[in-house]
C-alpha positions as CSV (number, residue, x, y, z in Angstrom):
1,M,11.7,-16.6,-9.4
2,T,14.4,-17.6,-11.7
3,T,13.4,-17.3,-15.4
4,M,12.8,-20.6,-16.0
5,Q,10.1,-20.8,-13.1
6,L,8.7,-17.8,-14.5
7,F,8.5,-18.8,-17.5
8,D,7.2,-22.6,-16.4
9,R,4.5,-20.0,-13.8
10,V,3.2,-18.6,-17.7
11,K,3.2,-21.4,-19.6
12,A,1.5,-23.0,-17.2
13,V,-1.3,-20.6,-17.0
14,T,-1.7,-19.5,-21.3
15,D,-1.3,-23.7,-20.9
16,I,1.2,-23.4,-24.1
17,D,2.7,-26.8,-25.5
18,L,5.6,-26.1,-26.0
19,D,6.6,-29.0,-28.2
20,N,4.0,-27.4,-31.2
21,V,5.4,-23.5,-30.9
22,D,8.2,-23.0,-32.8
23,P,11.6,-22.0,-31.4
24,S,10.9,-18.3,-33.3
25,T,8.4,-17.8,-30.5
26,K,9.8,-20.1,-28.1
27,D,12.7,-17.5,-28.0
28,S,10.9,-14.5,-27.8
29,A,8.5,-15.4,-25.0
30,Q,11.6,-15.8,-22.8
31,S,13.4,-13.1,-23.9
32,R,10.1,-10.9,-23.3
33,I,10.0,-13.0,-19.9
34,T,13.8,-12.4,-19.2
35,S,12.6,-8.5,-19.0
36,L,10.1,-8.1,-16.9
37,L,12.4,-10.2,-14.7
38,F,14.9,-7.2,-15.1
39,F,12.0,-5.0,-14.9
40,I,10.5,-6.0,-11.3
41,K,14.4,-6.5,-10.1
42,A,14.7,-3.1,-10.7
43,V,10.9,-2.0,-9.6
44,E,11.2,-3.9,-6.6
45,P,12.7,-2.3,-4.7
46,L,11.1,1.3,-5.9
47,L,8.3,-0.2,-4.0
48,I,9.8,-1.8,-1.0
49,K,10.1,2.1,-0.2
50,I,6.9,3.7,-1.3
51,K,5.8,1.2,1.1
52,G,7.6,1.9,3.9
53,D,6.9,6.0,3.1
54,L,3.2,5.1,3.3
55,S,3.0,2.9,6.2
56,K,4.8,5.8,7.8
57,Y,2.1,8.3,6.4
58,L,-0.3,6.6,7.5
59,M,1.4,6.3,11.6
60,S,1.6,9.8,10.8
61,K,-2.5,10.1,10.3
62,Q,-3.6,7.5,12.6
63,R,-1.8,10.2,14.6
64,S,-3.5,13.4,13.4
65,I,-7.0,11.9,13.4
66,Q,-6.5,11.4,17.3
67,A,-5.0,14.1,18.8
68,Y,-7.9,16.1,17.1
69,G,-10.4,14.0,18.2
70,E,-8.7,14.0,22.2
71,M,-8.9,18.0,21.3
72,A,-12.3,17.4,20.2
73,K,-13.4,15.9,23.7
74,F,-12.0,18.6,25.3
75,T,-13.8,21.2,23.6
76,Q,-16.2,19.8,24.2
77,R,-15.6,18.7,27.8
78,Y,-14.6,22.6,28.1
79,E,-17.7,24.1,26.2
80,E,-20.1,22.1,29.0
81,L,-17.8,23.1,32.0
82,N,-18.7,26.8,31.4
83,A,-22.0,26.4,29.9
84,I,-22.9,24.6,33.5
85,N,-20.9,27.4,35.3
86,Y,-22.9,29.7,33.3
87,V,-26.2,28.1,34.2
88,E,-25.8,27.4,37.8
89,A,-24.0,30.9,38.8
90,D,-24.8,32.9,41.4
91,P,-26.2,36.3,40.0
92,S,-25.4,37.7,43.1
């Protein structure tokens, strides 16, 4: 967004009548919006990188949870088969 688009949005949200505002206040607000725009442009690539890193982490975490689930199923099935084998085993 351009500085003027941001300025127009802030003006609409805050419901400020610019005709009744003195020029120094208007310039101050416009400079603050400009500095906010520079900040957003500096931070946005970092946020995009963090989003990508988090999506990789979440995918890895899901795979890990799934692997633990499969291991738990395997262990449970192994113990069931052992119990059946020992309970039904021929004592001779």
